[in-house]
N, C-alpha and C positions, 0 to 999 in steps of 0.2 A: 900558356895559361894552365894552371893546375885546377884540380877539382874544387878546392875551397873557393877560388876566385869566381867560378861559374855558379856555385850553388849556395852561396851565403858566406858567413864569417868562419865557418868551421867549428863553431861552438857546439858543445854537447846539447842535445835537446833537453828541455825542462822536464824534470821528473814530476809526476803527479802522485800524491799520496792520498789515500782515502781517509775518511774520518776515523776509522778504527786504528789505523797506523799512527795517525797524529795523536790521538788520545793515549795510546800505549807509550809513545815517546815521551809525552809530558808526564805520565805516571811514573816512568822510570826515574825522572829527575826529582819528582816530589816525594816519592816513597822509598827511595833507595839511599844508599850511602855514597853515591857517586855524584860528582859535580856535573853541572850542565855541560861543561866543556868535554868531559870524559864521555858522557852519554852520547853527545853529538859525534865525537870521533868514532865511537863504536858503531854508530848508525851510518857513518859516512856523510854527515851533514855539517855545515858550518854552525857554530854555536848560536849565532844570531837567529837562526831559523827556529830554534827551540824557544828562545826568548819571546819571539813574536807569537 
């Protein structure tokens, strides 16, 4: 039995972002010349998270 089997699925832990980070990410999409998809890639997020 390997480590993943004994301690869960092996998925990465959820990242938590504070309100300031979230607002900054949204501002980048609203006031920049980049698409939501591009901003999300730069931040290491899936695009759907910025849409939400």
